[in-house]
Legacy VTK file of the C-alpha trace (Angstrom):
# vtk DataFile Version 3.0
C-alpha trace
ASCII
DATASET POLYDATA
POINTS 220 float
110.327 97.608 148.214
110.965 93.897 147.736
109.089 91.102 149.524
107.846 93.246 152.405
107.108 96.804 153.357
109.491 98.035 156.033
108.576 101.100 158.086
110.499 101.930 161.244
107.662 104.126 162.459
105.186 101.303 161.970
107.399 98.896 163.909
107.713 101.414 166.733
103.962 101.979 166.862
103.279 98.250 166.896
105.775 97.672 169.702
104.280 100.473 171.793
100.751 99.239 171.252
101.689 95.667 172.118
103.488 96.716 175.281
100.542 98.815 176.400
97.921 96.163 175.665
99.827 93.316 177.334
101.212 95.315 180.214
104.755 94.039 179.745
107.655 95.550 181.621
111.312 94.744 182.004
110.549 93.213 185.399
107.852 90.875 184.103
110.100 87.835 183.837
111.486 88.463 187.299
107.917 88.345 188.578
107.608 84.739 187.453
105.710 85.260 184.204
107.342 82.741 181.918
107.421 83.697 178.228
104.816 82.024 176.058
105.463 80.481 172.671
103.470 82.251 169.986
103.078 85.344 172.159
106.520 86.335 173.414
108.563 84.316 170.943
108.217 82.081 167.909
109.630 78.625 167.265
110.988 78.198 163.744
109.347 75.549 161.589
112.775 74.637 160.261
116.000 75.175 162.185
118.227 77.973 160.900
121.981 77.404 160.504
124.269 78.511 163.324
127.966 79.322 163.410
128.607 78.909 167.126
131.383 76.506 168.151
130.360 73.133 169.549
128.939 73.404 173.041
127.915 77.047 172.663
124.451 78.559 172.267
124.210 81.151 169.516
122.243 84.377 169.881
121.904 86.443 166.711
121.128 90.157 166.761
119.569 91.346 163.515
120.091 95.074 162.975
120.366 97.926 160.487
122.709 100.845 161.089
120.140 103.411 159.902
117.423 102.073 162.242
116.847 104.490 165.137
115.585 101.634 167.319
118.751 99.618 166.677
120.759 102.684 167.635
118.803 103.049 170.884
119.120 99.314 171.599
122.882 99.097 171.046
124.031 100.261 174.539
121.501 97.967 176.205
122.640 95.052 174.059
126.285 95.741 174.905
125.514 95.627 178.639
123.608 92.374 178.162
126.446 90.813 176.162
128.941 91.554 178.953
126.802 89.563 181.393
126.562 86.421 179.282
128.234 83.188 180.407
130.953 81.575 178.316
128.584 79.130 176.629
126.676 81.933 174.854
128.035 83.079 171.471
126.797 86.395 170.101
126.574 87.007 166.357
125.478 90.265 164.728
123.722 90.072 161.364
122.952 93.225 159.350
119.662 92.898 157.472
118.656 93.865 153.947
114.939 94.435 153.511
115.650 96.418 150.336
118.611 96.531 147.915
119.715 99.914 149.304
120.464 98.278 152.672
123.366 96.299 151.171
126.110 98.974 151.463
125.706 99.007 155.239
125.741 95.218 155.301
129.065 95.338 153.504
130.315 98.016 155.905
129.663 95.743 158.877
131.318 92.700 157.338
134.409 94.634 156.277
134.751 95.974 159.827
134.338 92.421 161.104
137.012 91.123 158.726
139.374 93.821 160.009
138.632 93.030 163.644
137.206 96.496 164.197
133.559 95.896 165.122
134.066 96.532 168.848
135.899 99.755 168.070
133.640 101.027 165.301
130.093 99.734 165.928
128.924 102.632 168.079
130.873 105.118 165.942
128.826 104.085 162.907
125.570 104.501 164.797
126.687 107.899 166.126
127.753 109.097 162.686
124.311 108.333 161.279
122.033 109.239 164.184
123.910 111.995 166.038
126.099 113.555 163.375
123.482 113.040 160.624
126.047 111.804 158.136
124.848 110.012 155.025
126.356 106.525 154.923
124.126 104.966 152.306
126.485 104.078 149.473
129.985 102.752 149.031
131.616 106.083 148.229
130.151 107.803 151.303
131.108 104.886 153.524
134.677 104.673 152.177
135.203 108.413 152.685
133.898 108.178 156.251
135.997 105.169 157.294
139.123 106.884 155.961
138.422 109.747 158.385
138.333 107.137 161.168
141.929 106.149 160.435
141.149 103.077 158.344
143.155 102.558 155.166
140.702 103.477 152.393
142.285 101.335 149.677
142.231 98.213 151.841
138.669 98.937 152.925
137.425 99.364 149.350
139.232 96.211 148.236
137.541 94.226 150.998
134.187 95.971 150.428
134.121 94.730 146.823
135.597 91.305 147.534
133.908 87.958 146.975
134.089 86.913 150.671
132.188 90.048 151.739
129.582 89.620 148.985
129.148 86.009 150.132
128.639 87.064 153.760
126.042 89.599 152.665
124.159 86.929 150.741
124.232 84.549 153.720
123.051 87.310 156.058
120.017 87.972 153.883
119.299 84.255 153.697
119.486 83.977 157.486
117.070 86.871 158.048
114.616 85.069 155.775
115.123 81.770 157.586
114.311 83.513 160.871
111.436 85.375 159.132
112.659 88.707 160.479
109.984 91.365 160.031
111.673 94.333 161.715
114.797 95.270 163.630
116.278 95.010 166.157
115.428 91.350 166.528
116.954 88.291 168.170
117.400 84.717 167.022
118.261 81.993 169.509
120.088 78.727 168.744
118.655 78.540 165.228
115.328 77.613 166.804
113.614 80.662 168.284
112.843 84.259 167.320
111.777 87.315 169.294
111.731 91.078 168.865
110.237 94.194 170.453
106.836 93.707 168.853
106.726 90.042 169.834
107.882 90.402 173.443
106.483 93.880 174.144
109.813 95.721 174.298
113.429 95.033 173.496
114.178 95.004 177.220
111.752 92.139 177.641
113.014 90.497 174.444
116.398 90.164 176.154
114.663 88.543 179.130
112.879 86.167 176.765
116.235 85.410 175.157
117.734 84.562 178.559
114.804 82.221 179.156
115.253 80.506 175.783
119.009 80.187 176.218
118.307 78.488 179.537
115.818 76.177 177.837
118.382 75.195 175.206
121.036 74.691 177.870
118.795 72.333 179.845
117.963 70.313 176.740
121.610 69.458 176.062
LINES 1 221
220 0 1 2 3 4 5 6 7 8 9 10 11 12 13 14 15 16 17 18 19 20 21 22 23 24 25 26 27 28 29 30 31 32 33 34 35 36 37 38 39 40 41 42 43 44 45 46 47 48 49 50 51 52 53 54 55 56 57 58 59 60 61 62 63 64 65 66 67 68 69 70 71 72 73 74 75 76 77 78 79 80 81 82 83 84 85 86 87 88 89 90 91 92 93 94 95 96 97 98 99 100 101 102 103 104 105 106 107 108 109 110 111 112 113 114 115 116 117 118 119 120 121 122 123 124 125 126 127 128 129 130 131 132 133 134 135 136 137 138 139 140 141 142 143 144 145 146 147 148 149 150 151 152 153 154 155 156 157 158 159 160 161 162 163 164 165 166 167 168 169 170 171 172 173 174 175 176 177 178 179 180 181 182 183 184 185 186 187 188 189 190 191 192 193 194 195 196 197 198 199 200 201 202 203 204 205 206 207 208 209 210 211 212 213 214 215 216 217 218 219
């Protein structure tokens, strides 16, 4: 593995241990316990680039389709997204902790370029985690998307295109700028980072994100 060891089971164990030791719950923020820098979230030493339009606050979700925790988090994230005000812009970024992650990065960005993320995001997760389909290389992915009614030739052309390769490279750069150690994780306004291990659970990480979005909003 390059640059870091990545173990989903280790991330899960760390998150569980942190939650137990700190006594966090989804209701903690509602009880008036404000998130603490260095404990519940981190402030980046150097601001990361954002793509949100002027006047909007960007929240980035870092994920990996084959991550069971990302799969479990997806419905919760979708509910949270629907509650966000108009000044919050959501951006999904697929990570690559190893070279073999790249095919799924490309899958996401091709779906995005086709305007099919909303339609296909949960289908990809279900194919991997419920149907146990192998979607780890370009051939497997192309065969699967064709079964979903997507033109295979157009998909493969986009999959191998320079714009998609460029997006993949930028995604990996952004995960490094946010110093992402595991997924799912959240980046806020190019300035803050939190995840399940940091905040105690992904439920609380969303509460921390709300708090940080509010902080950014007040600073404008």
